[in-house]
N, C-alpha and C positions, 0 to 999 in steps of 0.2 A: 722073855717077859715083856708084855706090851706096856708102854707108858707114853703118855702125851706130854709129860713134863720135859722141858728143854734141858738137855745136859749142859754142863759148863763147857767151856771151850776145850779144856784139857780132857774132860770126860768124853767129849765128842770125838776127839782125836783117837783116844784109846778104843772106843767102841767101834770106830770105823777105820781102824788102822789097816784093814785088809784092802781098802780102796787104794788104787795106785795113784800116787801124786803126779803132778805134771813133770815132764822131763826137765832136767836141770837147765837146759838152754832157754826154757820159757818162751819158745817160739810161737809162731802164729797158730800152728796146729794145736799146741797145748792150750792157748788162750781160747781157741774156737771150741775145743772140747769142754773147757771149763764153763763156757757160756751155756752149754746145754746140760752139763752134769753138776755144776756148782763147785764150790771149794771142796778140797779133800775131806775136811772135817764136817761137812754137811751130811745129814742122813741121805741115803740113796734116793729116797722118794721126794726130797725137798724141791730140787730144781725142776724135775718133770711136772710136779704138782703146780708149781708156780706157772710154768708155761701153759698148763691146762687152764688155770684161772685167767691168764691173760688172753688165751684163745676164746674163752667164754665171754670175757669183757668185750673183745672185738666183735664177736658174734652178736651180742646184744646191741652194741652201739651202732654197728654197720649193717645189720640185717636189712635187706631190701632197701639199699641206700638210695635208690631212685625215688623212693617215696618221701624222703626227708626234705620237704619243701621249706621248712624252717620259718623264721620270722621275716615276713616281707619287708618290714622296715629296715632291718639290718642288711638284708639281701640287697636292697636297692642302694644302700650306702656303699656296700662292698663293690657293687657293679660300677657305681659312679667313680670310685677310687681306681678302678682299672682303666678308666677313660681320662683321668686327670690326676696328676701327682699333687696338685694343690688340694683337690677334694680328698685325696688319700691322706695327706698330712693332717688336715683339719677334721677329718671324719665327717665330711659334708654329705648330706642326703642326696644332693644332685651334683652332677659333674660341672655345672656352672657355679657351684659353691655359693649358693644363696644363704643356706642355713645348715647348721650341723645337726647331727643326732644329739640326744640328750645324755650321752655318755662320752667319756674320753675314748680315743680311737684305737687303743692297743689291740683289742680283740678284732677290730675291723682290719687292722694291719696284718694280723696273722692270717685271717681268711683271704684278705686281698692279695697277699703274696702268693698263696696257693692258686688263686684265680688268675693272677698274672702269669704264673708259670705253666699251669695246666689248662687255662681257659676258664671262662665263667660258666658254671653249671652246678647241678645238684651235688654230685659227689665231690666236686672240687671244693665247695664250701664245707661239706661234711667231713672231708678228710682230716683237716687239722683238729676238729673237735673230737673225732674218734681217736686220733693219735694222742691228744692231750688227756682225754679221759682214761685211756688205757695206761698212759704214762703215770697218771696219778695213782692208779692201782699198784703199779710196779714200785713206785717211789714209797708208798705207804708200807708195802711189804718189806722193802729194804730197811726202812727206819725201825719198824717194830722188830724185825728179825735181829737187827744189830744188838739189841739189849735183852730180848726175851726169847729168842730162838725161832726156829723155822715153823713150829706149830703155831705160835702166836702170830707170826707174820702171815702165814697162809690163811688163818681164820680172818684176820683183819682185811687182807686183800680180797677175800671172797665176799666178806660182808659189804665192803665198799662197792665191789663190782655189781652186787645184787641189790643195792639200795634203789628202790623203785624210782624216786624222783631224780636220782643221778642218771639212771638209764634214760629217762624221758628227756632231761635237759641236754644230755650229751648227743642225743639224736636231734639237735636243734641248732640254730645259729644265734642264740642268745650268748652273751659273753661269759656266762658263769663257769663253763669248763676251763676256760683260760684262767679265770680268777682262782679257782680251786688249785690248779696245778702250780701257779705261782706262789700261792700261800704255802703249799707243801714244800716247794723249793726253799722258801723262807724258813720253815720249820726244820728242814734238814740242815741248813746252814747254822741255825741256832744250836741244835744239839751237837753238831761238830765243834762249835765254839765252846759249848758247856764242857764237853769232855776234855778238850785240849787247852782251854783257857786262852786261845789265840785270838787276835783281833780280826784278821781277814775273813774267816768264815762268818763272823758276826756282821761284818760290813756287807758281804754278799747276801746274807739273810735280809738285811735292810734294803738292799737294792731290789731283791725279788719282791718284797712287799711294796716298794715304790712303783714297780711296774704293775703290780696288782692294783694299786691305786689308780694308775692310768688305764685300767681295765674297767673298774666299777667304783671308783672313788672311795667314799668313806667306808663302804662295806669291807674293804681290804684291811682297815684298821681295827676291826673288831678283835683280832687276835693280839694286837700290840700289848695290852696290859699284861697278859700272861707271858708273852715273850720277854718283856722287861723283867718281870718277877722271876721267871725261871733262871735267866742268866745271872741276875743280881744275887740270887740265893745259892745256886748250885754250881756256877762256873768254877773250874779248877784254877783259881787265881786269887791273889790278894784282893781285899776290898777296894783299895785305891785303884788297882789295875782294872777291876771290874767296872768301877764308875767311869774311869777314863775311856775304856773300850765302848761302853754304852754311849758316852757323849759323842765319840767319833762316829759310831754307827747311826746315831740320831741325825748327824749332819748328812751322812750318806742317804738316809731315808728321806730327808727333806729335799735334797737335790734330785734324787731319782723320782720322787713324787711330783715335784713342782715344776720341773724344767719345761714340760709341754704347756702347762698352764701359764707360766710366766711368759713364754714366747708368744703364745696366742694373745694374752691380755696386753702385751706391749705392741703387738702388731696393729697398725692403724685400722680402726674399725671399718673404714671406708673401702679397704682392699682385702678384707677377709670375710668369711661367712658370719652371719648372725649366730650367736651361741644358743642353740635350741634349748629350751627349758629355763633359761635365765630371765630375770626381770630387767637387767641393765646391760645385757650383751657382754657379760664377762664370765669367764670360767669360775672365778672365785665365788660369784653369786650362786652358780650351779653346785659347787662343792658344799657351801654352807647351807643353802636352802633346799632346793629341789631334790638333790641327791644326798643331803646331809640331815639336818635336824627335821626337815619336813617329813622324812621317812619315819623318824622315830616318834615325833609328837603330832603328826598330822597337819602341822602348819609350821611356818618358819619362825625363827626369832626375828628381831628387828631387821636382820640382814638376810636377804635371800628370799626365794619364792616358796610358796606353800607346797607341801607334799600331798595336798588333798587328804582324803580319808578313805579312798576306795580300797577295800580289803577283799581279796579273792581267796583268803585262807581262813575266814571266820573271824569272830570278834576277838580283839586283843585281850588276852588273859593268860595266866600261868598255865592253863590247861589247853591252850590253842593247839599244841602239837598232837593232842590226843583226840581232837574233834573229828567229825565225820569226814571233813575235807582233808585234813592234814594227816590223820592217823595212818592211813595206808601208804602215805608217801614217805614217811620218815620215822615213825614211832616204834617200829617193830622191836628194835634192840635197845630202845632208851631205858626200859626198866633194868635190863641186864647190865647195861653200861653204867648206870648210876650206882647200882649195888657193887659192881666190880671196882668202880673208882674208889668208893669208901673202903672196901675190903682191901684193895691193893695198897692204899696209903697206910692203912693200919699195919699190914704185913711188913711194910718197909719203914715203919715208924722210927726204929732205932738205928737206921742206916746213917752213915756219915753225911755231912752236908753236901759233899760232892757226888753222892751216889747217883749214877746215871739212870738207874731204873726208876728211882723216885722222881728224878727230874723229868723223865719221860711221862710218868703218870701225871705230874703237875701240868706238863704241856698239854697232853691230850684231854685231861680233865678240864683245864681252863678253857681250851678250845671249845669243848662241848658245852660247858656251862655258860660262857659268854655269848655264844651264838644262840643258845636256847633262850636266854633271857632277852636278848636283843629282838629276836624274831617273835617270841611269844607276846611281848609287851608293846611291840611297835604299833602305834596308832595311825601311822601314815599308810601310804600305798604299800600293800604287802601281797606278794604272789607266792604260791606254794613252792615254786622251783628255787626261790631264794635259799631254802634250807639245804640245798645240796652242799653248801659251804659247811654245814654242820656235820655232814656224813663222815668225813675222815676222823673226826674226834670220836664219834660213836663207834665206828668200825675198829679203830685202834684200841679203845677200851674193851671192846668185846673180845679181841684177840689176847690182849695183855691180861686183862682181868680173868678171863676164862682159864688161861694157863696157870696164873698165880693161885687162883682159888682151887683149881684142880689139884695142884701140888700140895697145898695146905690140907685139903680134904683127904688126899691119898695118904699123906704122911702123918695125919692126926696132929699137925702142929698148930700153933697160934690159938689154942683153946677153942673158944666159941667160933672164931672166924673160919675154922676148918669145916664148919657145917653150913656155911653160907651158900656154897655152890648149889646144892639141891634146891634151896629156897629161890635163888636167882633163876634157875632153869624153870622151876614151877611157875613163878610169877610171869616170866616172859612167855612161856608156852600158853598160859591161860590168856594173856593179853593178845597173843597171835590168834587164838581161837575167837576171841571177842571181835577183833578186827575183821576176820574172815566171815564171821556170822553176820556182820553188818551188810555184807554184799552177797549173802546167800541167795541163790537163784540167778546169779549173774553168769554162771557157766560152770562147766565140769571142772575146769582148771582150778577154780577157787574151792570147789567142793573137795577135790582131791587134796589140795593144800591144807584145808581145814582138818581133814582126817589125819594127814601125816603129822600136822602140828600137835593135834591132840594125842594120838597114839604114841608117837615118838617121844613127846614130852613126858607122858606117863611112864613109858619104858625107861627113859633116861633117869627120872627121879627114883623109881623103884630099883633100877640097876645100880645107881650110885649108893643107895642105902644098903642094898644087899651086898654089894661088893665090899663096902667098908666093914660091915659086921662079919662077913665071911672071909675077909682078907683075900679076896680074889682080884688080882690086878687086871687080868684079862676082862673080867666083867666090868670093872671100872672103865677100862678103855672103850669097851663096847657102849657103855652108857654115855660116855662123853661124845662119841660119834653120833649117838641118837639125839643128844642135846643139840648138836650142830644142825642136824636134819630138822628138828622141831622148830628151831628158831629161825631158820632160813627158808623154810617151805613157803611161807606167806610172801616174803619179799621176792622170792624166785617167781611165784605166780604173777605178781604185779609187774615184775620186770619183763617177763615173757610177753605179757600183754602190751607193755610199752613198746617193745621191739617189733611186734607184729601188727600193731594197729596204726595205720598211716595217719589217722586224724589226731594222734596224740601230740604232734608237734605243731608249733605255731607261736603265737604271741604269749600263750599261757599254757605251756605243756605240762601234763600230769600223766601219771601211770595208773593202770588198773581201771576198774569199772567206775562209772559215774555214781557219785553219792548224792546227786541232786543239788549241789551247791558249789560255790567257788569258781564258777565259770570254767570248769575243766574236768578232766577225768574221762577215761574210757573213750567211747566213741565220739564224744564232743569235746575232747580235751584241748583242742587248739583253736581258740577263737581267732579267726583271721589268719590261720596258719598257712593257707595256700597262697601261692602266687596267683596273679590274675589270669583268668581264662581268656581264650581268644588268641593267644600267641601262635598256636599251632597253625592257624589258617592265614597268618599274615606273612608277608614276604620279607624275610631276611633282616629286618631291622631290630627285631626283639633280641635281647641278650640271651644267647644259648650257650651251653657248654660243649666241650669236646668229649664225646663219648658218654655223656650223661644226659639226663632229661633236662629240657629247658626249665630254667628257674621261673619262667613266666607262665608255665602251664602246670597245674596241679595234676597228680595222678588220679585215675578214676577212683572214686570213693573217698577222696580227701575231704576232711570235715564232714564226713557222713554221706556225701553225695558228689557226683560229678557234674551235676547240673549247675547252671550259671548262678542260681540263687544261693546255694550253700557253699560252693567251692570257690567263689570269687574271692580274691585277696582282699584283706582288710575288712572282712565281714565283721560287723560290730553290732551288738544288740543294745538297744536302749532299754531302760527300765531298771528293774531291781534284780538282786540275786540273793539267794538264800545262803546263809553261812552259819557257822557255829555248830555246836552239838546240842541236840535236844531243844534248845531254845528257838531254833529256826529264826534267828535274828536276820534282819535284812539290811544289806548295804545298798546305797542308792545306785551305784554303778553308772552314774551319768558320765563319768570319765575317770579313768585310772591314770594317775600321773606316771609318766615315764613310758618308754618304748615297749614295756612289757604288758601294758594294759590290753584287755581284750574287749572293752566296750566303750562306745561313745554314743551319746544321744544325738539325734539328728539336728537338734537345735542348739547344741552346745558349742559347736566350733565357732571360733572367732566371735563369740557373743551372739551367734545367730546371724552374723554379718557376712562379709564377702566369702563366697564359696562354701558356706556352711551347708552340710548335708548334701554334698554334690553326688551326682551319679553320672559317670562317664562311660559311654559305650565304645566298643571297638570301632564302630562307624565314625564316631566323632573323632577318635584319635587319628584315623586314616585321613579324615578331612583336614585336621590340624597339620599333619605332616605335609600334605599337598600344598598348604597355604602358609607354611612357616616363614617363607620369604627371608631366609637368612638370619632369623632371630636366634639368639643364644638359647632361650627357653621356649619350649613348645607351648607351655600353658602355665598359668598361675591358678592355684586352687587353695583351699582353706587350710588343709591339714596334712600332716606327714603321711598318714596311711593312704589317703587318696593320691598324693603325689608319688609315693613309693609304688603303688599299683601301676600307675601310668608309666613311670620310669622303666619298670620291668617289662611292661608290654610293648612299649615303643622303642626303648633304648635311647630316648631323648631326655635331656634335663628338664625337670618340671619344678616350678617354684612352690614351696609350701609356705604360705604367708603367715600362718599362725602356729607352726610347730605341731607337736603331738596333740595337744588338747585344743588347739586353735586359739589359745589366749596369748601366745608370744607376740610381742610387738615388733616382729621382724620386718613386716611391710608397713611403711608409712605412705601417706599420699604423695609426699615429696619424692620418695624413692620410686614409687610407681611411675610418676610422671617422668622421672629421669630415665628409667628403663625404656619406657615407651618412646620418648623423644629420641633416644640413641638407637632405636630399632632393635633392641635386645629382647623385647617382649611385645607380642601383638595380641595375644588372647588371654582372657581372664574369665573365670566362672564366678559369678556372684549369686547370692541367694536372694530370693524375693522376700525373705522374712524381715529384711531390714537389719539393723544392728545398732551398736552404741559406740561412742568415742570415735577413734581413728577409723575403725572398720566401717562405721556408718558413713564417715566422710568418703571413704573409698567407694562404697556402694553408690552413694549419691553422685559422685563425680563420674564414675563409669557409666551409670545410667544416663547422665546428662550429656556426656561427650562421646561415648563409644557407640558402635553400631551393633545392635543385637543380631545374632546369627540364628535364623529360623532353623528348626530341626529338620525341615525338608531339604536343607542344603547338604546334609550328610547322612540322612536316615537310610539311604540305599547305596551309599558309596562303597561299602565292602560286602555286597551281596547279602547273604542270609545271616551272616554272623554279626549279631548285635549284642553280644554278651557284655554285661556291665562289669566295670572294673572296681567299683566301690559301691557301697550298699545303702547309705542312708536315703531316706525317702522324701525329704522336703523338696519343693520345686527349685529348679536351678536355672540359670541363664548364662549362655555363652556370648561374650562380647568381643568384637574386634576393635583394637586400638592402634592408631598410627600416629606418627610424629605430628601430623597436621591437627590432631585432636588435642594436643597440648598447647595451651595458650601461653 
């Protein structure tokens, strides 16, 4: 008799007692066999199916790995870290350690170690992301299977592996795959602590979240309220012991979160990089403002910097996850997960306080709800790929809730809730068809997915009802499989698109066809995704990998074209972007806070001052290298994206004077004079637009004391290759500065 309900452990042993257990000596051979076949009490299909899901995940995340150009900004920082341990520790953009990226460096360390071991290149940076993305799938399977059985674990793992935005971001060099894996490690430690009531698993859970904080700061803390609640409510220990353990774990959380921040902020500012994204050159300001309240409210509190208001995922509202931009990235299983959460909690309503199943439902339900509200209502900078952090909660609820509702439906238990499964499948299948209808005409893949979702959804609902009335268990099992096909057909189509379209990665990766908004999706999904062109024709100085494609040269077709205009790194469009659903609301798009932004206006950098809107050719870079004269930095430019492009093309440290948006006060006139006088910097690009404040001072001083370099000095220095490395279009000026120019 076919059943999708997970047997109890004792039942599983009886059902599969014909399987041979491991030899009594428990040797290497037995452990190896168990790795591939699973524990003796597992169904025979369970472990092979898990391996199939993991192979699918690796295939999606690593397909055509040479096309994964990633985020130029982070790539440059990783490269700089391979040249300088100081830059590695601080997460500096350049190996001279002038300014840091606007995130803590743990994800850079992960990629940097890979690059130091295997060499710097495309697959070397992609490798840890693919490994951690696949590890997240395996870890979620293990956690869900532990309490709800192999069927629930398999569905959860498959749903996570096929989440479109998760596929897109794992094929990138943004820090989010590292963040998700660490948060899942924290959840695993929490549940172990809940079941056993012991302290150390809870401490390790806190340490994992602390490292997640050092990956993406406050985003790691979104799950903390539900972590505290689940342990305080469900842990198998007395109330006093639970409170004591939480207090100890909180100390571990603070230490593991704050150690890098404290070290950096106590380090003399004169001998460390400027903290990119901060207003006062401290990590604390970055935590509270730019990467904290600024992301939620669109501006900071009285402490910290603004988070701006650029949204690439549509207008903030409770419906944001369902709009034209976000719907295809994450919302496929949200209706099913929400219904399953409520139904599952009702079905476990009378369980003891320490019931592990209800604790798991609380954990994954809280994970899902807290992330949903945070991302849906955030008024600061918001990118679609942020929501990959929500995917484990949705996937876990889909697996857990699906199995619980199926068992209730099959057994006719729990009165009305036994009939919720057909409703959940019907609603979710209809939503899948709606999402696929939005992109009708985008390709055969989506048409087939729409047909599968519609037909399989109808077959599933009818099969469930018929099987229940006719009491045919095999029919119920077939209907349940049809439901899985209906609900995952759409995500699978989007995920295949993300894996096979090179232009999906970059500073704003998304999956599936473009919906006309959000600065991403389909063929145009990665604004600024490619590394700078021109590397291939240059001699040996550009950072290249071993056995992989140069990170400084995009593959043909990246960002829609292999020509210099669209494939050059840091490609950034000025103007507006369409967002939202139906309302076609427009975001200004002049600059998106943070390294993930995809647009900058040509006049926005450094207030339109020094180096704003620069355009640097390969000819100019060759000229600068020939005339560097022992300087530490090849050049000073306005923004991170311009600097990152040149770093990757030349392999030389380049100063970003204004950080990502060009508004950081990293370069002052006094500091510039000091660098020039000591011979550490000879060249600077300033804009003819003028500027305000300190930047205007720099512009005026450079124009008055420096020597302008005519373009004829370098226009033919590298033959016919004059591909540009950054893309804004305002006029620029290259100046030479020497110690004698400083009075």
